[in-house]
C-alpha positions in Angstrom: 16.2 23.5 -7.5 15.1 19.9 -7.6 17.2 18.7 -10.5 19.5 15.7 -10.5 21.2 16.5 -13.8 19.2 13.9 -15.7 15.6 15.0 -15.4 14.5 18.7 -15.0 11.5 18.7 -12.7 10.5 21.1 -10.0 10.3 20.1 -6.4 6.6 19.5 -6.3 6.9 17.0 -9.1 9.6 15.1 -7.4 7.6 15.0 -4.1 4.5 13.7 -6.0 6.6 11.1 -7.8 8.1 10.0 -4.4 4.7 9.7 -2.8 3.3 7.8 -5.7 6.2 5.3 -5.7 5.9 5.0 -1.9 2.3 4.0 -2.3 3.3 1.5 -5.0 6.1 0.0 -2.9 3.8 -0.3 0.1 1.1 -2.0 -2.0 3.5 -4.5 -3.6 5.0 -5.3 -0.2 1.6 -5.9 1.3 0.7 -8.1 -1.7 3.9 -10.1 -1.1 3.0 -10.7 2.5 -0.5 -11.7 1.5 0.8 -14.0 -1.2 3.2 -15.6 1.2 0.5 -16.3 3.8 -2.4 -17.3 1.6 -0.6 -19.2 -1.2 2.8 -20.3 0.1 3.4 -22.6 -2.9 3.3 -19.7 -5.4 6.9 -18.5 -5.2 6.8 -16.7 -8.6 4.1 -14.3 -7.3 6.1 -13.7 -4.1 9.3 -13.0 -6.1 7.4 -10.6 -8.5 5.8 -8.6 -5.7 9.1 -8.4 -3.8 11.0 -7.2 -6.9 8.3 -4.6 -7.6 8.5 -3.4 -4.0 12.2 -3.0 -4.2 12.1 -1.3 -7.6 9.4 1.2 -6.6 11.1 1.7 -3.3 14.4 2.6 -5.1 12.6 5.0 -7.4 10.9 6.6 -4.4 14.2 7.0 -2.6 15.8 8.5 -5.7 12.8 10.9 -6.0 13.1 12.0 -2.4 16.9 12.6 -2.7 16.4 14.6 -5.9 13.8 16.9 -4.4 
């Protein structure tokens, strides 16, 4: 149980991975909002934080679906 055919992990590992990536996605989303409000001219920082939020959110969703 808890395998996706690619990585063999038990359910508790998938849940821990999902929670960790949820925290990362939330953190990078908050950083993107803070960067947008405090330094509106720094678009690179905003794009980087948005990309990290999407990436870690996708990994988090994948981990939840695999558990």
